[in-house]
N, C-alpha and C positions, 0 to 999 in steps of 0.2 A: 464502522467505517466511514468515508470522509461522504459529507452530505446527507448523513443520517441523525436519528436521534440516539444518545447515549443516556444513560444510567448509572451515576458512580455512587456506590452502596455505602451508606452509613445509617449506623442505628444505635439506638440507646436503650439499654436495659437496665432499670432498678428498681427493687421493689420498694413498695409505700404508694401514696395515691400524692398525684400531682396533674397541673392543667398545663395545656397548650402552651397558654401565655405565662409559664413557668420559665421557657426554654426558649435562649438565644442559639441560633445556629449562623456559624459562618465557615463559609468555603473558601479557602485559600489556594493560591498557586505555592508550588515550594520556593517563589521569591517575596510570597507574602502581597501577593497582589490579591484583593477582593473580587470572589468570582460571584458570590452570593452572600446575602444576609439576610438574617430573615429572625423576627421577635414574635413568637407566639405564630399567628397565622398572617401575620402582617409581612410585606419584604420591607427592607432596609436599605436600597440598592442604591442610596448617595454618593458612595466610597467605591462605588463598582465599577471595576477596569472596564473602559467605552470599548473593548473587542467584545465584551462578553453581555452587552446591553443587550436585553429582550431577548435573549437565548438562554437562561437560567430560570429553574422553577422546583421548588418542592411541592407534593403532593399533599396538600394542608390536611386533607381527611384522614393521612397514614399518620401525621406528625404524633397524635393522640397513642399510636400503637407502637412508638417507639421509631419507626421509619423515617430516617431523613435523609432518604437517599435525594442526590440532586441529579436532574434533568437537565441536560445539555443538548440543546437543538443547533441540527445544522452545523456538525462539526467539520472544522477545516483540518488541514496540516499543522497549524500553528496551536493546537488545543492539547496536541501529545504530550507528554510529561507527568509529572507526581503534584495530587493534590491532597489538602490536608482539610477534614473536617472536625472543627472545633465546636464542643456543645459546651454552654456555659448554663447552669441552674439559677434561679433566684431562692436566695437566703434572707436570714434575717439582718445580714448586712450589706446586702448585695447580690450581683451576680459572680459566683466562682466557677472555675473551669474542672469540668465532670469527666470530660475527655476529650483524647484528640485520637485521630485513627488517619490513616496515611492508605491513597489508592493510587496506581498508575494507569494512564489513560495510554493508548498505541494507540496511535492513526494510520488508515492504512486504505487505499484505493486500487483494485485492479486494472492492471495495463489491458490495453486492447490485444487483440490476437495480431502478433508479430507478421509483419510481410515483407519478402524479401524482392528487390527490385536489381535487375540488370542486364545486361545487354540481351536482346532480342536474336530473333532468328536471320541469320546472315549477316550478325554484325562482328563477330569475332572467329579468327580461326584458331587451329592448333597450335598448341606451344606459346598462344600470346596468355600476356597478365591482363587480368578482368579485376574489376573491383564491383563486388556485390555489396548491397545496403540493405541492410534490415533496419524496419522503422516501428516504434510502437509508443503509446500515445496515453497519457491521462491516468498515471499510476502514480502510488506512492507507497513506501520508501522509495530510495534507489535502488533496480531491480539487479539482479546477476544474469547477464548477459553471455550464451555460448552458442557455439556454431556446433552443430554435428555434422559426421558424414553418413554416406551411404552404411555403412557399418555399424553405425552407432556409438560412435566414438567420440568424446567432446575433444574439440580442437584447445590447443593451448592458449593461455587468457591474450600472449604476447601474438598471437596470430592477426587478431584483430583489434580496431580502434574504438572505442565507445565514447561518444559525446555526450552528454546530459543537457537538457535546458530546463528552467524551470518556469511555469507561467506565474507572473507578479501578482495574479489575484486568485487565485485557487491555492497555489504552492505544490499542484501536482507537477509531475514529471514528463516529459517525453525524451525518448532515449533511439540515439543512432547508433548502429555499430557497423563500419564497414572493412570489410575480407577480402583482401587481396590474394588471387589463387592463379595459378597456370592453367589454362584450357587444355584439359584430357578429352581422349574422345568421347567417354561416358562421364560428367560431374554430376554429382546430386547431393546436394546441403541441404539443412535447415537449421532455422535460427530459433532459438529457446529464451523465453524472459521467465526468471523465476522473483517471485515476490516473497521476501523471508518473513516479513509479517502474517501474511494469509497463506503463507504455504503454496502457494498456487502456481503451478506453470502453466505457459501457453506456448505451444508449438506453432510456427507457420506453416503453409503449405511448404513445400521442397522446391529450391530452385532446380530444375535439372537441364540439362544441356546435353544433347547426342549429335554431336556436330557431324558425324558420316550420315545422318538423315536430315541434317541442317533445321534441328526443333532445338530451341532455348526457350523455358518458359518459367514463371513461377506462379501463373495463374490457371487454375482448375477451371473447367467448363462444362466436361459432363462428367456424370457418376460414374463412368468407365474409368476416365482420366481418374477420378478420386479415388477409385480403387487400386490404381497401380501408383501413385503417387505420393502414397502415406508416407509421414517421416517415422523413422525407428525409434523404439521405446528411448526414453532419454533416462539416462543415469542418475541415480539419488545418492546424497546429494549433488548438485551439478558443481562439480569440479574438473579442470581440465584433466585431460590422459596426460599420459608420462610419455605417449610416442603418437603419434600423424601416420595414419594410414595415408595410402594413395586416394586421391580424390576419385 
């Protein structure tokens, strides 16, 4: 997860006796940028790519056991990708490559619980066009956004307009989805955010509008309201339904 420490596995297993100082370990990206370099127990990071500076390490006490796994601290969105662990061993004529392995890192961050905002009590009338906005923040990668009606049906993708923005510092995404509906006597809608990497789904509290009672709200205030304002189950996987039921 973004912001946490991750361990990229790499091991060297070979019979016979060898010393920690016999090995050189080089971790690189798929584009050959140096992530971490180690000569025995000593780091050699003069050629290290600047964005990995002070974020990488090997556990020196594990090298003698053949564990050459890389610890990468404070993972960010840009760290995702394919990495290569190259092992060189000292011989009579110098160092020679004895192993090269690959591992892929998938970066992810959970989105906030989506919130629906829309017109409040007394602001809309029967048959009027209404814009509802669903917002969620601080996730990665780009999510799948869905709107669900009171019968649990997922609305078609072209029924809403989704906008994504990225924080330049963290690389995390914010999402805003706008759905336009025609106000009926009793409207109930929920918004769902699905993170494909973590397989996490988050549901908003429903936005409900009962025009006869003059009540429109997407916010919950009491346990009793929460009991009556539950969103229906989300279909799996989240895909638009082939038809749209009355809202």
